[in-house]
Each structure stands twice: as structure tokens, then as C-alpha cells.
KEPAKOL-97163 format. One record per residue (C-alpha): y, z, x negated; residue in one letter. Coordinates in steps of 0.001 Angstrom, whole numbers, padded with zeros to 6 digits, always signed. Layout:
N
YZXA...
//
This chain:
183
-070055+039629-245060X-067978+040116-248254X-066651+037448-250357X-065158+037422-253476X-061303+036687-253568X-058451+036641-256646X-055455+038669-256500X-052996+036623-257069X-050050+039587-256607X-048143+041162-259131X-050194+044066-260789X-047519+046165-261244X-046747+046086-257506X-049168+048567-255852X-047907+048946-252301X-049835+045253-251509X-051846+043150-252252X-052002+039138-252173X-055057+036875-251915X-054725+032434-251721X-057326+031348-249140X-057982+028007-247527X-058797+027930-244264X-062435+026360-243590X-062880+025775-239853X-066273+026280-240446X-066689+029121-243185X-067375+032168-242287X-064861+034383-243572X-061125+032100-244061X-061322+032165-239707X-061043+035855-238825X-058266+036271-242020X-056324+033534-240514X-056703+035427-237317X-055309+038737-238486X-052251+040151-236997X-049475+042567-238697X-051596+045869-238116X-055211+045145-238037X-057280+046558-241062X-059636+045508-243339X-061739+046502-245896X-060886+045433-249383X-063063+046992-252453X-062487+046097-255822X-060487+044409-258261X-064249+043754-260317X-064900+041488-262757X-064039+040475-266201X-061379+037934-265735X-058067+039641-266186X-055096+039181-269334X-055836+040264-272608X-053561+041708-274783X-053357+039223-277888X-050605+037619-279889X-051549+034246-279476X-050617+031564-277342X-051653+031524-273871X-053200+028078-271945X-053936+028674-268495X-055803+025878-266670X-055750+026072-262899X-057995+023799-260157X-056600+024209-256414X-056622+027955-254970X-057455+028740-259026X-054606+029084-259713X-054039+032987-257731X-055722+035208-260187X-053533+032982-263125X-050248+033484-261007X-050791+037053-260918X-051157+036956-265222X-047677+034458-265109X-046033+037424-263387X-047624+040257-266360X-045902+037745-268472X-042665+037337-266811X-042338+041197-266712X-042533+040842-270514X-040843+038126-271013X-043684+035952-272945X-043214+033290-270678X-042317+031842-273810X-045542+031139-275412X-047256+030268-272206X-048768+026347-271160X-050280+025972-267022X-051479+023295-266135X-052354+022930-262656X-054625+020263-261842X-054746+019070-258055X-056286+016292-255788X-051948+015236-254740X-048593+016706-254565X-048689+019003-251168X-051547+020513-252446X-049301+022559-254961X-049797+026401-254561X-046793+028430-255527X-044306+025368-256375X-041061+027090-255846X-042004+030518-257881X-043730+027646-260462X-040055+026541-261110X-038511+030033-261046X-041001+031075-263553X-040499+027257-265614X-036231+028576-266056X-037629+031604-267244X-039447+029687-270010X-042775+028501-268155X-043872+025039-269508X-046030+023723-266507X-047437+020552-266272X-049068+019435-263176X-052568+017461-262817X-052603+015126-259499X-056242+013543-259010X-055927+011753-255692X-052331+010581-255559X-052217+006655-257403X-048201+007126-256676X-046736+010564-258035X-043863+010547-259617X-043590+010588-263684X-043461+013876-263825X-046871+014584-263158X-050046+013543-265809X-052548+011386-262735X-055735+012668-264602X-057576+015765-264780X-057174+018134-267267X-058640+016613-270495X-058611+016243-274523X-056573+014236-274807X-054224+015994-272428X-054121+019420-274223X-053790+018205-278135X-050102+016693-276343X-049060+019596-274614X-050995+022387-276531X-051573+020636-280394X-053270+023499-282027X-055976+024685-279137X-057903+027020-281745X-054636+029057-282086X-054445+029967-278114X-056135+031607-275855X-057375+030168-272964X-057609+031279-269128X-059168+028703-266954X-060093+029210-262904X-060900+026369-260891X-064017+024597-258980X-067886+025445-261030X-067306+021891-262217X-063730+021578-263462X-064353+025181-265673X-067691+023967-266550X-066644+020933-267992X-063030+022472-270052X-065873+024944-271357X-067766+021914-273426X-064547+020512-274235X-063047+023550-275344X-066036+024411-277280X-065854+020788-278912X-062213+021046-279818X-063853+024190-281996X-061923+027151-280116X-063761+030118-280119X-065574+031488-277268X-063883+034382-277405X-060440+033021-277212X-061811+031367-273548X-061885+033548-270364X-062901+031867-267680X-063324+032550-263328X-065057+029983-261110X-064644+030249-257332X
//
């Protein structure tokens, strides 16, 4: 059985790879992965696919849903090494605050210039620093402003990515500036 997973590790570090994986007790793969012990062997292929950080002078907007943070976190590490975090906005949508992956790492990246907007969709009493909705046009206008002048990287559920692709098109973002992956 094969499954594609996005790498979240820094591509400049060659001696390990990391993935983000939610355990699904009824799943075919995740229970096996969670039982792995140090020294167990696994077979990996890749990386494959067209979802990677492009070299561009435009500001970058990364929008993640849940575990969709994985490939975007890898991109953030690259941008950190290049001292380009000041030109990046991460919009991270999760159900609850407890679902935020890489919370401490993202706080550290914020100290280096990354702007982060957390969207918490199923928690009514989230603190003021959290948006209480999914990413939408109003939110992007408020935090991004010139959407057609940015490169967008989207990763999340098929529904979220589909909705954002339509939204960005209506906002005038050229298709060649929108890069996406669905899980």
C-alpha cells in the first residue's frame, strides 16, 4: 500500500525527512507508521509533484488547512534561511487551537518576521488573536490587500483548496501565481 505525504522538513537538511501525519485508527497506513520504532526500515519514493516554492520577487501568501501546514512549513524554513520571512503571510485554518501544528516553531518564525493569521473554525471562545472563520475574501483583503500582486500557496482539504482557487480567481489573482496541493 502506498500513500503520498508531504515533507515538512527543511530541504537543505539532507540527513532526515519529516512528515505530518494524523493517526486514523481505522486507516491502512497511519496505525503502522505510529507503531514504527527507531531502526525500523521504511521505503520512501520521491519527492514528486509540482508543489514547491517558486523563485519570485512577489510577496507570498501561504494558506494551510490542518495538516496542510506540512509542505508550507518546509517552504517557511527555506524562506527563513533566505531571510525573506518579512514578505510572507501564513494563514493557518484549524478546527480548534489544539489542532495547531508547529505552534512553537511558528512563534519562533514570527520573531524573525513571519506574519501569521490563525483561523479557528469550531471553537466559539477562541481568544481575540484568532479569526473565528475560514479564510475568505474579506480576511484576505484585510491582511493581504493587493492579492493580484502576490504568489499564493494553498494546501488543505479538497473543499478548502477548491473554494480558495475560485475566490482567488474572482479577486484577480493570475492562475500562474496560485500553487496548490490537496490532501
